[in-house]
Every structure is written in C-alpha cells, then in structure tokens.
N, C-alpha and C positions, 0 to 999 in steps of 0.2 A: 411481433419480433420473434415468434417461435420459428424453429427450423433454421435459424442462423447460428453462427458460432460465437460463443461468449466465453469469457474467462472470469471466473468468480471463485472466491472461497465459499465454503458452505455449499459445496457442489451437490450433495445428495438431495437436499431440500429443493434446490433450484432446478435440478434436472427433472424432477417430477413435474415441475410447472412448465418447462419450456422445451425440452428435447435436447438437441445436440450441443455439447459444450466442448471447448478446447481446453487443454491442460498443459501447463509447463511447470516442471520441477515441483511436484508434490509427492514427496517420498512416502506419505502415508496412504496413498492410493495405489492399490495393487493392480496387477494386470487383470485379474478376475473382476475387481470392482470397476475398472475402466470399461470393460465389456458390458457388465450389468447396468452401468449408469449411462452407457452410450457416450463415453468420453473419447475425444481424439487427443492422443498424446503428441506433443511437439517437442523434438529434441533440443530446439533452440528457440530463444525468444523471437528471433528474426522470422522463423517459419510460423510461429504463432501469430504475430501481428499481421502477417500477410493474409491470414485466414479469417480474422475476426472483424466483426462489425462494431463490437464494443469490447474494449480492454479495460479491466478493472485491476488496479495495482494493489497488491497486498504483500509487500515484502519489507524487511527492515532496511534502514539506511546504513550501508557499509561503504567503504571506499570503492568497492566493486560495483555498487548500485548507484553511486552518485552520478547524476545526469545520465542514467541508463536510457531514459527517453529523451534523446537529443535529436537534432535535426536529421541525422542519418537514419536512426531507427524510426522516427515518426514518418520520414519519407518512404519507408517500406510498408507502412500501414495502408490499408485500403483507403482510397480517397473518399472522404465523406464519413469516415468512421468516428467513433466517440471514444474518449479516454477519460477514465474515472480514477482519481488518485485519492485514496483515503489512508495511504501509508505514510509517506514523508514527502514534504514539498520538494526537497532537493533531489529526489529521484528523477524529477523532470527538469530539464533545462528551461528556465522560465522564458527566455527570449525565443527559444524554438517553439514553445507552446503558442506564444502570441503570433509568431509568423505563420504557423500552421493554421491557426484559426482565421487569420486575415486572408490567407490564400485559398481557404476551402479544403486544404488537405485534411484537417479535422473539422467535422461538422459541429462538434461541441466538446467542451472540457468541463468536468465537474470535480469538485473535491472539497475537503475540509482541512487541507494541510497547505501551508504556505512556507516559503523560505525567503527571508527570515520570518520568524514568528515572534511577536505579532508583526504583520506586514506594515511597512511605512505607508503613509497616505498617498505616495506617488508610485507604489508598487504597480508594475505594468498589468498584473492580472486583475486589478480593480476595474480597469477600463477596456479590457480586451473583449471582442465580440463573442457571442455564443458561449457564455460561461455560466456556471452555477456554483459559485464559491460560498462556503459557509464557514463559521468558526469550527475548530476541531472538536466536535461534540458527538461523534458518531456512536460512542458507547455509553452515553449518559442517560440510559433508561433509569427508571426508579429502582429496579432491581440491581442494576449495575452500580448505582450510587450507594445502595445499601452494602454491596460487596466491598466497594472502595472503603467505606467507613469502617467496616469490620476488619479489613486488612490493615488499615492505618492504626486502628486501636490495638490489634495484636502486635504489630511491629513496635509501637510505643511501649506496650506492656513488657515485651521481651527486652527492649533496650534498657528500660528503667530497672528491670529485675536482673539485668546482666545475664540473660539467657540467650542462646543462639537464635537468630532469626531464620525462619524457614527458607530453604534454598529458592523456592519459587518467588519469594519476595525480595531477594537480593539482586542488586544491579552492580554495585561496587562495594568492595570490602577491603580495607587496608590499602586503598589507592589502586586496586586492580579490579578488573571485571570479575564478577562472581555470580554464582547461581544462574538465574534466568538471564542476567546481563551477559554472562559469558557465552550463552547460547544464542543470544539475540543481537549482539553487537561485536564489532571487531575493532582493534586499535586502529587509529587513523585520525584524520582531521576533517572528516566529511561534514562536520557541523560548522567549520570555520568559513569565513568569507561572506560576501553579500549576494553572490549569484547562486 
C-alpha cells in the first residue's frame, strides 16, 4: 500500500512507514512540516477524497459534519477505495455507505462507531458487504484505561471537595458547552434522529 495517498491522524509516525499522505484541515501541521513529511495538502475534502485510496475519518460530529460522507461525496471518491470511520457514526450517511458497498464504489468500510449507538439488531451496517465493524473501543488500551480511571477519580474528588474541575475535563457546565466540550462540539441537533 506504500506510494498511495492516505489520510490519517498521527501523520508523522505513519509517514515514516508508508510515504505519501494526503492532508485536509490540520491546523497543527505547518507548511515546513508538510514538506518534511511529504504531505499533500488538499484545500477541500472533495479534492482529498478524489486522490485517496483509503480515507480515515477523525473529526467531531457537528451539524456541519453530519452526513458529510453522503452519496455525493462518496461518489467523488476513487472507485474501489476504502473508508474508515473511528470518529462518529453519523458523519457517514448510513444508507449511502450500504449503497456504495453494494455497487462497488467502496471496496470496504471499517469502523467502530454506529448511529444510533448501540445499533439496533436490524441496523443495515450489520449485514452490508465488505465491512469490518466493531464496538467503539479504539482507545481502550491498558494505559488508556488507567488514564480514564485517574481522570474520573480527579473529577469526583474535585466535585466532592467543591473545587473547580480542570478545563480539559469539562464538556458541559451550567447547561452550556465548556472547556474541551466548547472546543470539540457546537450547538445543534446532530445527535437526534435515527439516520
């Protein structure tokens, strides 16, 4: 698979393994870093998907990203390409994914996110061809679990001691997005509905 275009997070480590990578909207990667890492910048997601054999999605679910990978965008991908979604299930239009796999537009779909979660027994992704779906457990290494436990303990200790909770642990405070939540999410109804 080396020498093809791919889209991943964790670019530096992966670049040393495989060569050319495509990049879309990563403000932390400077022009100098792109050159050093042999990255190709794409100004739009449409130009990116036309160039990639494998697209791996790593973005939050906002009203702007809901069903981002719909029939139209998937139709612009290379025929026979692969789509990996470990971000949020609703970033992909579930019916469009099934149709693309059945037609051969996508050669495969993999992910650990569903919408809704947990998926119903009749969810179409359970029976679609050429898929590798797992539960949403991508970050559950032993060291990650230890960090989760330490973070939960700290949050509870702060709560019971009536001390402020660190910004990086906050999602909502007093009914409003706060801390990391304010940077990761936007107001909207992207989690409503069944599609």
